[in-house]
C-alpha positions as CSV (number, residue, x, y, z in Angstrom):
1,M,25.7,-5.6,-6.0
2,A,27.5,-2.3,-6.6
3,E,28.2,-3.2,-10.2
4,Y,24.6,-4.1,-11.3
5,R,23.2,-1.7,-13.9
6,D,19.5,-1.5,-13.7
7,Y,17.1,-0.5,-16.5
8,G,14.0,0.4,-14.5
9,P,12.8,3.8,-15.6
10,A,15.2,3.8,-18.7
11,A,13.7,3.1,-22.1
12,P,14.6,-0.4,-23.1
13,H,16.9,-0.8,-26.1
14,G,15.7,-4.2,-27.3
15,T,17.7,-7.1,-28.8
16,D,20.1,-6.6,-31.6
17,M,17.9,-6.7,-34.7
18,T,20.8,-7.0,-37.3
19,G,21.4,-10.7,-36.7
20,T,25.1,-10.0,-36.9
21,H,26.1,-11.6,-33.5
22,D,24.9,-13.6,-30.5
23,P,26.4,-12.0,-27.4
24,V,26.0,-15.1,-25.3
25,H,27.9,-17.3,-27.8
26,E,30.7,-14.7,-27.9
27,M,31.3,-15.0,-24.1
28,T,34.0,-16.8,-22.4
29,P,32.9,-18.9,-19.4
30,N,34.3,-16.3,-17.1
31,E,32.3,-13.5,-18.8
32,R,29.2,-15.7,-18.8
33,Q,29.7,-16.1,-15.0
34,I,29.9,-12.3,-14.6
35,F,26.8,-11.6,-16.5
36,D,24.9,-14.3,-14.7
37,F,25.9,-12.7,-11.4
38,L,24.6,-9.3,-12.7
39,L,21.4,-10.5,-14.5
40,K,20.4,-13.5,-12.4
41,P,20.6,-12.6,-8.7
42,D,20.7,-15.6,-6.4
43,D,17.5,-14.6,-4.5
44,S,15.5,-15.1,-7.8
45,Y,17.6,-17.7,-9.7
46,N,19.2,-21.0,-8.6
47,E,22.7,-22.1,-9.3
48,H,21.7,-23.3,-12.8
49,G,20.3,-19.9,-13.7
50,I,16.6,-21.0,-13.5
51,Y,14.1,-18.4,-12.4
52,W,12.2,-19.5,-9.3
53,G,8.9,-19.3,-11.1
54,D,10.1,-21.9,-13.6
55,M,11.0,-24.4,-11.0
56,S,8.8,-27.4,-10.0
57,A,6.7,-27.1,-6.8
58,L,9.2,-29.1,-4.8
59,E,12.2,-27.2,-6.2
60,Q,10.4,-23.9,-5.3
61,I,9.8,-25.0,-1.7
62,K,13.5,-26.0,-1.3
63,F,14.7,-22.8,-3.0
64,V,12.5,-20.4,-1.1
65,S,13.0,-22.2,2.2
66,K,16.8,-22.0,1.8
67,G,16.7,-18.4,0.8
68,D,14.4,-17.4,3.7
69,A,16.6,-19.2,6.2
70,Q,19.7,-17.4,4.9
71,E,17.9,-14.0,4.9
72,T,16.6,-14.5,8.4
73,K,20.0,-15.4,9.6
74,R,21.5,-12.4,7.9
75,E,18.9,-10.0,9.3
76,A,19.2,-11.5,12.8
77,S,23.0,-11.1,12.6
78,N,22.6,-7.4,11.5
79,V,20.2,-6.7,14.4
80,W,22.6,-8.3,16.9
81,S,25.5,-6.3,15.5
82,M,23.5,-3.1,15.8
83,F,22.4,-4.0,19.4
84,K,26.0,-4.7,20.5
85,K,27.1,-1.3,19.2
86,D,24.1,0.5,20.6
87,P,21.2,-1.3,22.4
88,L,18.7,1.3,21.2
89,S,19.9,1.3,17.5
90,P,17.4,-1.4,16.4
91,V,14.6,0.7,17.9
92,S,15.9,3.8,16.1
93,Y,16.1,1.8,12.8
94,Y,12.5,0.6,13.2
95,F,11.3,4.2,14.0
96,K,13.1,5.7,11.0
97,N,12.1,3.0,8.4
98,M,8.7,1.9,9.6
99,V,7.2,4.4,12.0
100,L,8.0,7.7,10.2
101,P,6.9,6.5,6.7
102,G,3.5,5.5,8.3
103,A,3.1,8.5,10.6
104,G,0.4,10.0,8.5
105,L,-1.6,6.8,8.5
106,G,-1.1,6.4,12.2
107,L,-2.5,9.9,12.9
108,E,-5.5,9.4,10.5
109,G,-6.1,6.0,12.0
110,Y,-6.2,7.6,15.5
111,V,-8.7,10.4,14.4
112,L,-11.1,8.2,12.3
113,F,-11.2,5.6,15.1
114,S,-11.9,8.4,17.5
115,I,-14.9,9.6,15.5
116,G,-16.4,6.2,15.7
117,N,-15.7,6.0,19.5
118,I,-17.0,9.4,20.6
119,K,-20.3,9.0,18.9
120,P,-21.5,6.5,21.5
121,L,-20.2,9.0,24.1
122,F,-22.3,11.8,22.7
123,E,-25.3,9.4,22.8
124,A,-24.7,8.2,26.3
125,K,-26.8,9.0,29.3
126,G,-26.3,12.5,30.7
127,S,-24.4,13.6,27.6
128,F,-25.8,15.2,24.4
129,T,-28.5,12.5,24.2
130,A,-31.3,14.7,23.0
131,C,-29.2,15.7,20.0
132,W,-27.3,12.6,19.1
133,K,-29.6,9.7,20.1
134,K,-32.8,8.8,18.2
135,P,-35.3,10.4,17.9
136,H,-32.9,13.4,17.8
137,T,-35.4,15.8,19.5
138,I,-33.3,18.9,19.3
139,C,-31.0,18.2,16.3
140,N,-31.7,17.4,12.6
141,A,-31.5,13.6,12.0
142,T,-30.1,14.2,8.5
143,W,-27.1,16.1,9.9
144,I,-26.5,13.4,12.5
145,A,-26.5,10.8,9.8
146,A,-24.2,13.0,7.7
147,V,-21.4,12.5,10.2
148,E,-20.5,9.2,8.6
149,Y,-21.5,10.1,5.0
150,M,-19.6,13.3,4.9
151,E,-16.5,11.8,6.5
152,I,-16.4,9.1,3.8
153,S,-17.2,11.5,1.0
154,G,-14.3,13.7,2.0
155,I,-12.0,10.7,2.0
156,I,-13.2,9.7,-1.5
157,V,-12.5,13.2,-2.8
158,G,-9.0,13.2,-1.3
159,Q,-8.2,9.8,-2.6
160,I,-9.0,10.7,-6.2
161,L,-7.9,14.4,-6.2
162,V,-4.6,13.9,-4.3
163,G,-3.9,10.7,-6.3
164,I,-4.0,12.7,-9.5
165,L,-2.0,15.6,-8.0
166,G,0.6,13.2,-6.7
167,D,1.2,12.0,-10.3
168,W,1.1,15.5,-11.6
169,L,3.0,17.6,-9.1
170,G,5.0,14.9,-7.4
171,R,4.9,12.7,-4.3
172,R,6.5,15.2,-1.9
173,W,4.0,17.9,-2.6
174,G,1.2,15.5,-2.2
175,L,2.6,14.4,1.2
176,I,3.0,18.0,2.4
177,Q,-0.5,18.9,1.2
178,D,-2.1,15.9,3.0
179,A,-0.4,16.8,6.3
180,S,-1.4,20.4,6.0
181,I,-5.0,19.6,5.3
182,M,-5.2,17.2,8.2
183,F,-3.7,19.7,10.6
184,I,-6.2,22.4,9.6
185,G,-9.0,19.8,9.8
186,L,-8.0,18.8,13.3
187,I,-8.0,22.5,14.4
188,M,-11.5,22.7,13.0
189,L,-12.6,19.5,14.8
190,T,-11.1,20.6,18.1
191,A,-12.8,24.1,17.9
192,A,-16.1,23.0,16.3
193,W,-19.1,24.7,18.0
194,G,-22.3,26.5,17.2
195,V,-25.0,28.8,18.7
196,T,-27.2,25.7,19.0
197,E,-26.3,22.0,19.4
198,N,-27.5,21.5,15.8
199,G,-25.2,24.3,14.7
200,W,-22.4,22.5,16.4
201,V,-23.2,19.2,14.6
202,I,-23.2,21.1,11.2
203,C,-19.8,22.6,12.0
204,Y,-18.5,19.2,13.2
205,V,-19.7,17.5,10.0
206,W,-18.0,20.0,7.6
207,S,-14.8,19.8,9.7
208,L,-14.9,16.1,9.2
209,F,-15.4,16.5,5.4
210,F,-12.4,18.8,5.2
211,Y,-10.2,16.5,7.4
212,G,-11.3,13.5,5.3
213,I,-9.8,15.1,2.1
214,G,-6.4,15.0,3.8
215,V,-7.0,11.4,5.0
216,G,-8.0,10.3,1.6
217,G,-4.8,11.7,0.1
218,E,-2.7,9.8,2.6
219,Y,-3.6,6.5,1.0
220,P,-2.1,6.9,-2.4
221,M,0.8,9.2,-1.2
222,T,2.0,6.8,1.6
223,A,1.7,3.7,-0.6
224,T,3.5,5.1,-3.6
225,S,6.2,7.0,-1.9
226,G,6.9,4.1,0.5
227,M,7.1,1.7,-2.4
228,E,9.3,3.9,-4.6
229,N,11.6,4.7,-1.7
230,A,11.9,0.9,-1.0
231,V,12.7,0.3,-4.7
232,G,14.9,3.3,-5.1
233,S,15.1,5.9,-7.8
234,G,18.6,5.0,-9.1
235,K,19.9,2.4,-11.5
236,V,20.6,-0.3,-8.9
237,S,18.2,-3.1,-8.0
238,T,19.1,-4.6,-4.7
239,K,18.2,-7.8,-2.8
240,E,16.6,-5.6,-0.2
241,D,14.2,-4.2,-2.8
242,R,13.2,-7.6,-4.2
243,L,12.9,-9.4,-0.9
244,H,11.4,-6.8,1.4
245,R,9.5,-4.2,-0.7
246,G,6.1,-5.5,0.5
247,R,7.2,-5.5,4.1
248,K,8.4,-2.0,4.0
249,V,5.1,-0.7,2.6
250,T,2.9,-2.8,5.0
251,S,5.0,-1.8,7.9
252,A,4.1,1.8,7.2
253,F,0.4,0.8,6.7
254,L,0.2,-1.0,10.1
255,M,0.8,2.3,11.8
256,Q,-2.9,2.8,11.2
257,G,-3.5,0.0,13.7
258,W,-1.2,1.6,16.3
259,G,-3.2,4.9,15.8
260,Q,-6.4,3.1,16.6
261,F,-4.8,1.5,19.7
262,F,-3.5,4.7,21.1
263,N,-6.8,6.5,20.4
264,Q,-8.7,4.0,22.4
265,V,-6.2,4.1,25.3
266,I,-6.2,8.0,25.4
267,L,-10.0,8.2,25.2
268,I,-10.4,5.8,28.2
269,L,-7.8,7.8,30.2
270,L,-9.3,11.2,29.3
271,L,-12.8,10.1,30.3
272,L,-11.5,8.8,33.6
273,I,-9.6,12.0,34.3
274,F,-12.6,14.4,33.5
275,H,-15.3,12.1,34.9
276,H,-14.0,11.9,38.4
277,G,-12.2,8.6,37.9
278,S,-15.3,6.7,36.8
279,G,-16.3,5.3,33.5
280,N,-20.0,4.9,34.4
281,P,-22.9,7.1,33.3
282,P,-24.4,9.6,33.6
283,Y,-21.6,11.6,31.9
284,S,-21.6,15.4,32.3
285,K,-21.5,17.5,29.2
286,V,-18.4,19.2,30.5
287,A,-16.5,15.9,30.9
288,V,-17.6,14.8,27.4
289,Q,-16.5,18.1,25.8
290,W,-13.0,18.0,27.4
291,T,-12.6,14.3,26.5
292,Y,-13.5,14.8,22.9
293,R,-11.7,18.1,22.3
294,I,-8.4,17.0,23.8
295,S,-8.6,13.7,22.0
296,F,-8.4,15.7,18.8
297,A,-5.9,18.3,20.0
298,I,-3.3,15.6,20.7
299,P,-2.9,14.4,17.1
300,A,-3.0,18.0,15.9
301,V,0.4,18.5,17.5
302,G,1.7,15.3,15.8
303,T,0.3,16.4,12.5
304,L,2.0,19.8,12.7
305,W,5.3,18.1,13.2
306,L,4.5,15.9,10.2
307,V,4.1,19.0,8.1
308,Y,7.6,20.1,9.1
309,Y,9.1,16.7,8.6
310,R,7.7,16.2,5.1
311,T,8.6,19.8,4.1
312,F,12.3,19.7,5.2
313,K,13.2,16.0,5.6
314,M,11.6,14.3,2.6
315,K,12.9,16.3,-0.3
316,A,13.8,13.2,-2.3
317,A,10.3,11.5,-2.0
318,G,9.5,11.9,-5.7
319,K,12.8,11.0,-7.4
320,Q,11.6,7.9,-9.1
321,L,8.5,9.6,-10.6
322,A,10.7,12.5,-11.8
323,A,13.1,10.0,-13.4
324,A,10.2,8.2,-15.2
325,K,8.8,11.5,-16.5
326,K,12.2,12.7,-17.7
327,K,12.7,9.5,-19.7
328,S,9.3,9.8,-21.2
329,K,9.8,13.6,-21.9
330,V,6.6,14.4,-19.8
331,T,6.5,17.5,-17.7
332,G,2.9,17.5,-16.4
333,Y,0.3,14.8,-15.9
334,D,1.1,11.7,-18.1
335,T,-2.2,11.3,-19.9
336,D,-0.7,8.9,-22.4
337,S,0.3,6.6,-19.6
338,L,-3.2,6.8,-18.1
339,K,-4.7,5.7,-21.4
340,L,-2.2,2.9,-21.9
341,T,-2.7,1.7,-18.3
342,F,-6.5,1.3,-18.8
343,T,-5.8,-0.4,-22.1
344,Y,-3.3,-2.9,-20.9
345,F,-4.0,-3.1,-17.1
346,G,-7.7,-2.3,-17.0
347,P,-8.7,-5.7,-15.6
348,R,-6.2,-5.2,-12.8
349,M,-8.4,-2.2,-11.7
350,I,-11.3,-4.6,-11.3
351,A,-9.1,-6.6,-8.9
352,T,-7.7,-3.7,-6.9
353,A,-10.9,-1.6,-6.8
354,G,-13.3,-4.5,-6.5
355,A,-11.4,-6.2,-3.7
356,W,-11.0,-3.0,-1.8
357,F,-14.8,-2.3,-2.1
358,A,-15.6,-5.8,-0.8
359,N,-13.0,-5.5,2.1
360,D,-14.5,-2.2,3.4
361,V,-18.0,-3.7,3.6
362,F,-16.4,-6.4,5.8
363,F,-14.4,-3.8,7.8
364,Y,-17.6,-2.1,8.8
365,G,-19.4,-5.4,9.2
366,N,-17.0,-6.5,11.9
367,K,-18.6,-4.0,14.3
368,L,-21.9,-6.0,14.1
369,F,-20.5,-8.7,16.3
370,Q,-19.5,-6.5,19.2
371,S,-22.9,-4.8,19.8
372,E,-24.6,-8.2,19.8
373,F,-22.4,-10.1,22.2
374,I,-22.2,-7.1,24.6
375,S,-26.0,-7.0,24.8
376,V,-25.9,-10.7,25.8
377,I,-23.1,-10.5,28.3
378,L,-24.2,-7.2,29.8
379,P,-28.0,-7.0,29.1
380,D,-28.6,-3.9,31.3
381,N,-25.4,-2.0,30.3
382,D,-25.6,1.7,29.5
383,S,-21.9,2.4,30.0
384,I,-19.6,3.0,27.0
385,M,-16.6,1.4,28.8
386,P,-17.3,-2.2,27.9
387,G,-17.5,-1.3,24.2
388,W,-14.3,0.7,24.4
389,L,-12.5,-2.1,26.3
390,Y,-13.6,-4.7,23.7
391,N,-12.4,-2.3,21.0
392,L,-9.0,-2.3,22.7
393,I,-8.8,-6.1,22.6
394,N,-10.0,-6.2,19.0
395,V,-7.4,-3.6,17.9
396,G,-4.7,-5.8,19.7
397,V,-5.9,-8.8,17.7
398,S,-5.8,-6.7,14.5
399,L,-2.2,-5.6,15.2
400,V,-1.2,-9.3,15.4
401,G,-2.8,-9.6,11.9
402,Y,-1.0,-6.5,10.6
403,Y,2.4,-7.7,11.7
404,L,1.9,-11.3,10.4
405,A,0.8,-9.8,7.1
406,S,4.0,-7.7,7.0
407,F,6.2,-10.8,7.8
408,F,4.6,-13.1,5.2
409,I,3.6,-10.7,2.4
410,D,7.0,-11.2,0.6
411,N,7.2,-14.9,1.1
412,K,7.1,-16.5,-2.4
413,L,5.2,-19.6,-1.2
414,Y,2.4,-17.5,0.4
415,G,2.6,-13.9,-0.7
416,R,0.1,-11.2,-1.7
417,K,-2.5,-13.1,-3.8
418,R,-2.8,-16.2,-1.6
419,M,-2.9,-14.0,1.5
420,Q,-5.8,-12.0,0.1
421,M,-7.7,-15.0,-1.1
422,I,-7.4,-16.9,2.2
423,G,-8.3,-13.7,4.2
424,F,-11.5,-13.2,2.1
425,F,-12.5,-16.8,2.4
426,M,-12.0,-16.9,6.2
427,D,-14.0,-13.8,6.7
428,F,-16.8,-15.3,4.5
429,I,-16.8,-18.4,6.8
430,L,-16.7,-16.4,10.0
431,F,-19.7,-14.3,8.9
432,V,-21.8,-17.0,7.2
433,V,-21.7,-19.4,10.2
434,P,-23.4,-17.0,12.7
435,A,-25.7,-15.7,9.9
436,F,-27.5,-19.0,9.6
437,N,-27.3,-19.8,13.3
438,F,-27.9,-16.3,14.7
439,E,-30.1,-17.1,17.7
440,R,-27.8,-20.0,18.8
441,Y,-24.7,-17.8,18.9
442,K,-26.7,-14.9,20.6
443,S,-27.5,-17.2,23.5
444,I,-25.6,-17.0,26.7
445,E,-24.3,-20.6,26.3
446,H,-22.6,-19.9,22.9
447,V,-21.8,-16.2,23.1
448,K,-18.1,-17.0,23.7
449,E,-18.0,-18.7,20.3
450,F,-19.6,-15.6,18.9
451,Q,-16.8,-13.5,20.5
452,T,-14.2,-15.8,19.0
453,M,-15.5,-15.4,15.5
454,Y,-15.5,-11.6,16.1
455,F,-11.8,-11.5,17.0
456,L,-10.9,-14.0,14.2
457,S,-12.7,-11.9,11.6
458,S,-10.6,-8.9,12.7
459,F,-7.4,-11.0,12.5
460,F,-8.0,-12.4,9.0
461,N,-9.2,-9.0,7.7
462,Q,-5.7,-7.6,8.6
463,F,-3.8,-10.8,7.8
464,G,-5.5,-10.7,4.4
465,P,-7.3,-8.1,2.2
466,N,-6.9,-5.0,4.3
467,A,-3.0,-5.1,4.1
468,V,-2.8,-6.6,0.6
469,T,-5.2,-4.1,-1.1
470,F,-3.2,-1.2,0.2
471,L,0.0,-2.6,-1.3
472,V,-1.0,-4.1,-4.6
473,A,-3.2,-1.1,-5.6
474,A,0.1,0.7,-6.2
475,E,2.4,-2.2,-7.0
476,V,0.6,-3.6,-10.1
477,Y,0.6,-0.2,-11.9
478,P,3.4,1.8,-13.6
479,T,5.1,4.7,-11.9
480,P,3.6,7.6,-13.9
481,I,0.0,6.9,-12.8
482,R,0.6,4.8,-9.7
483,A,-0.9,7.3,-7.3
484,T,-4.0,7.9,-9.5
485,A,-4.6,4.1,-9.7
486,H,-4.2,3.7,-6.0
487,G,-6.5,6.6,-5.3
488,V,-9.2,5.3,-7.6
489,S,-8.9,1.8,-6.0
490,A,-9.0,3.2,-2.4
491,A,-12.0,5.4,-3.4
492,A,-13.9,2.3,-4.5
493,G,-13.1,0.9,-1.1
494,K,-14.7,3.8,0.6
495,L,-17.8,3.4,-1.6
496,G,-18.0,0.0,0.0
497,A,-17.9,1.6,3.4
498,L,-20.5,4.2,2.3
499,L,-22.7,1.3,1.1
500,A,-22.4,-0.4,4.4
501,S,-23.1,2.7,6.5
502,V,-26.2,3.5,4.5
503,L,-27.5,-0.1,4.1
504,Y,-27.1,-0.9,7.8
505,N,-29.6,1.9,8.6
506,Y,-32.4,0.1,6.8
507,I,-31.9,-3.6,7.7
508,N,-31.9,-5.4,11.0
509,T,-28.8,-7.2,12.5
510,Q,-29.9,-10.7,11.3
511,M,-30.2,-9.4,7.8
512,K,-26.8,-7.7,8.0
513,F,-25.2,-11.0,8.7
514,Y,-27.0,-12.5,5.7
515,V,-25.7,-9.8,3.4
516,V,-22.1,-9.2,4.5
517,P,-20.6,-12.7,3.9
518,W,-21.1,-12.6,0.1
519,F,-18.8,-9.7,-0.3
520,G,-16.1,-12.1,0.9
521,L,-16.8,-14.4,-2.0
522,M,-16.9,-11.4,-4.3
523,G,-13.5,-10.3,-3.1
524,M,-12.1,-13.8,-3.4
525,L,-13.4,-14.1,-7.0
526,V,-12.0,-10.8,-8.3
527,T,-8.7,-11.7,-6.7
528,V,-8.5,-15.1,-8.3
529,L,-9.5,-13.8,-11.8
530,F,-7.9,-10.4,-12.1
531,L,-5.1,-9.9,-9.6
532,P,-1.5,-10.7,-10.7
533,D,0.8,-12.0,-8.0
534,T,3.8,-9.6,-7.7
535,T,5.4,-11.5,-4.9
536,G,9.0,-12.0,-5.7
537,L,8.8,-9.8,-8.9
538,D,11.5,-7.2,-9.2
539,L,9.5,-3.9,-9.6
540,K,12.2,-2.6,-11.9
541,E,11.3,-5.5,-14.3
542,Q,7.7,-4.3,-14.3
543,E,8.9,-0.7,-15.2
544,R,11.1,-2.2,-17.9
545,R,8.1,-3.9,-19.4
546,W,6.2,-0.7,-19.2
547,Q,8.7,1.1,-21.3
548,F,8.2,-1.5,-24.1
549,I,4.4,-1.0,-23.8
550,R,4.8,2.8,-24.0
551,A,7.0,2.4,-27.1
552,G,4.3,0.3,-28.7
553,K,6.5,-2.8,-28.6
554,E,4.7,-5.0,-26.0
555,S,5.5,-8.2,-27.8
556,D,9.3,-7.4,-27.8
557,Y,9.5,-7.7,-24.0
558,H,10.3,-11.3,-22.9
559,G,11.2,-10.8,-19.2
560,V,9.8,-12.1,-15.9
561,A,7.1,-9.4,-15.6
562,V,5.2,-11.5,-18.2
563,H,6.0,-14.8,-16.5
564,P,2.7,-16.7,-15.9
565,K,3.6,-16.7,-12.2
566,H,3.2,-12.9,-12.1
567,L,0.1,-12.7,-14.3
568,S,-3.6,-12.9,-13.4
569,W,-5.7,-15.7,-14.7
570,W,-7.3,-13.2,-17.1
571,E,-4.0,-12.1,-18.4
572,R,-2.9,-15.7,-18.9
573,W,-6.1,-16.4,-20.8
574,R,-5.5,-13.4,-23.0
575,G,-2.1,-14.9,-23.8
576,V,0.2,-12.2,-22.3
577,G,2.4,-15.0,-21.0
578,R,3.3,-16.2,-24.5
579,Y,5.9,-13.4,-24.7
580,Y,8.0,-14.9,-21.9
581,D,11.3,-16.3,-23.1
582,A,14.1,-16.5,-20.5
583,D,16.9,-17.0,-23.1
584,A,15.7,-14.2,-25.3
585,D,15.4,-11.9,-22.3
586,Y,18.9,-12.7,-21.2
587,R,20.3,-11.7,-24.6
588,Q,18.0,-8.6,-24.6
589,K,19.3,-7.4,-21.3
590,I,22.9,-7.7,-22.5
591,E,22.1,-5.7,-25.5
592,E,20.4,-3.1,-23.3
593,M,23.5,-3.0,-21.2
594,R,25.7,-2.6,-24.3
595,A,23.6,0.3,-25.6
596,D,23.9,2.0,-22.2
597,W,27.6,1.4,-22.1
598,E,28.1,2.8,-25.6
599,A,26.1,5.8,-24.6
600,S,28.3,6.4,-21.5
601,Q,31.4,6.2,-23.7
602,A,29.9,8.7,-26.1
603,R,29.1,11.0,-23.2
604,K,32.6,10.8,-21.9
605,A,34.0,11.7,-25.3
606,D,31.6,14.7,-25.7
607,E,32.4,15.9,-22.2
608,K,36.1,15.9,-23.0
609,E,35.4,18.0,-26.1
610,G,33.0,20.3,-24.2
611,Q,30.1,19.4,-26.4
612,W,27.8,17.6,-23.9
613,D,25.1,20.0,-22.7
614,D,22.5,17.5,-21.3
615,D,21.5,18.4,-17.7
616,E,20.5,14.8,-16.8
617,E,22.4,13.0,-14.1
618,H,24.2,9.9,-15.3
619,D,25.9,7.3,-13.1
620,D,28.7,5.8,-15.2
621,S,30.6,4.4,-12.2
622,V,28.6,1.2,-12.2
623,W,30.4,-0.4,-15.2
624,S,32.9,-3.0,-13.9
625,S,36.1,-3.5,-15.8
626,D,35.0,-7.0,-16.9
627,V,31.8,-5.7,-18.4
628,S,33.5,-2.8,-20.1
629,T,36.2,-5.2,-21.6
630,F,33.5,-7.5,-23.0
631,F,31.6,-4.6,-24.6
632,E,34.9,-3.1,-25.9
633,K,35.9,-6.2,-27.8
634,T,32.3,-6.8,-29.2
635,K,31.8,-3.1,-30.1
636,G,30.2,-2.0,-33.3
637,T,27.5,-4.6,-33.6
638,G,24.6,-2.4,-34.3
639,T,22.1,-0.2,-32.3
640,S,18.8,-0.9,-30.8
641,P,15.5,0.0,-32.5
642,L,14.2,1.5,-29.3
643,L,16.9,4.0,-28.8
644,K,15.6,7.6,-28.6
645,P,16.8,9.9,-31.4
646,K,19.1,11.9,-29.1
647,E,20.8,8.7,-28.0
648,K,21.2,7.5,-31.6
649,D,22.9,10.7,-32.6
650,Y,25.7,10.5,-30.1
651,M,26.2,6.8,-30.6
652,E,26.9,7.2,-34.4
């Protein structure tokens, strides 16, 4: 759609308030067809111009199924064409569009998973048992416990701090800063040592805290930059944006799963290399040291490359944020947008932060299964290898969940909200069943059922809240404070992880299974009540609505961003959906196009006379001759009440 003028970050111009004309009634059938093509894309509207959210259930199924079939055929054809030209080009495309945007999350997934994996190695027989294993005879128990607490605390600091900086200084600088902090943190982790073993632990803990700040910043920066790159910073809204925005973001997020997978593989190989080809205890301190230090040195190399890539190859990462700030005449942090967001979208924060909090309790709870069934299957086991191998299987199952989430998250019949609700509900079931039949499933006769629930809980965690929370925590908020909102939501999630890590130290395993399931119900409840479903919603429409809110004219917006389909139950109850009016929105969009067209004509006239001194970039090539002809013959019908003073001046 090369001729489609988009009004995402631009201030809306409203409908004609003079009552002098009705643009729709002045159109010829041919002109109406042209504007329908521009304003009612066939992936969101049927041949009668009806929005998919306004169709009956049966019509929606037919419309979505037909569109999905056509899109699948188109994508398969494109992949085949790429393959015929160059068999490796599909791999290159995947690497460029999915792997590189998620490289930071892949590296942090590797390192954080490694931290959880090497702790049992430090505790294992022959290793640093006296320091790391209870009763911690030569090391301070508080510092040993601080390994988890300080790691999570660093992540929380990074999520909030870098989220704010990302909205203040820009996405690109946030991305560079994150990679730089993670690189320095990995050097610190690799080189951590002390005069005593307790001194080593203290150095290790503070290195984790520093590294965690970079990890925390990765969450809001990767989500917002990935989403805004998917949508684009220009004036054109494309089918790719509307149909595959969620897939693009979650494809970057799933690199976290690949980071975990490669970490586990590398740790197994390193231990076998340095422990004489054996994975059985006792483990020498030398073998453990080499294994752990090289496992951190490897991602340090990748992170250094990431610093280079983000510095020199991602110079356009913050264009959409810059465009939004320029339109709002904001140069620093947009505090007005922050206040308005909490005023109008505050309940959404309950959904994104609350669901993430509940999900991270589950994420940590998943590990409860493994220790129990290993103790049943291998009662005399003192090797770390069985645990690592089951981790590897579990990560493989999780990756299946990651990919299925990526494939289904943009499906209008399933989508974000339903995926998160079902994921929470299934995790609730998979924890509550063994909770009230604990001894049965711990028995040798039923331990296979216990294992099955373990793997299924991992699958539904990824094919559910873990993937969705990462996406919607950025998607449901406006561009100027998107990173801040995502960072706050992610920090709430880490508070859930912190709660789990502290709580699990004071209750037995049976009680843990009693406690964890209810967080699934909590997550499902806040999702149902407070999370809007942005599946199938053009993000440019949400930005268009935001400009009306920012101008103090919320009730003047009538587009699909306030369609009940895209509102939470709470927002519907508040009556936000009453503003939706498809016909009024159609007229409104034409008037916004008219105002932009007239502005472009005024700019051209001023440029000819040498009077135009604005340094903003304007793309006036998007106006087709048919659209220009229509606006030319209906020119002089009044100006919009939402035009900025500067725009009014050169239109008069």
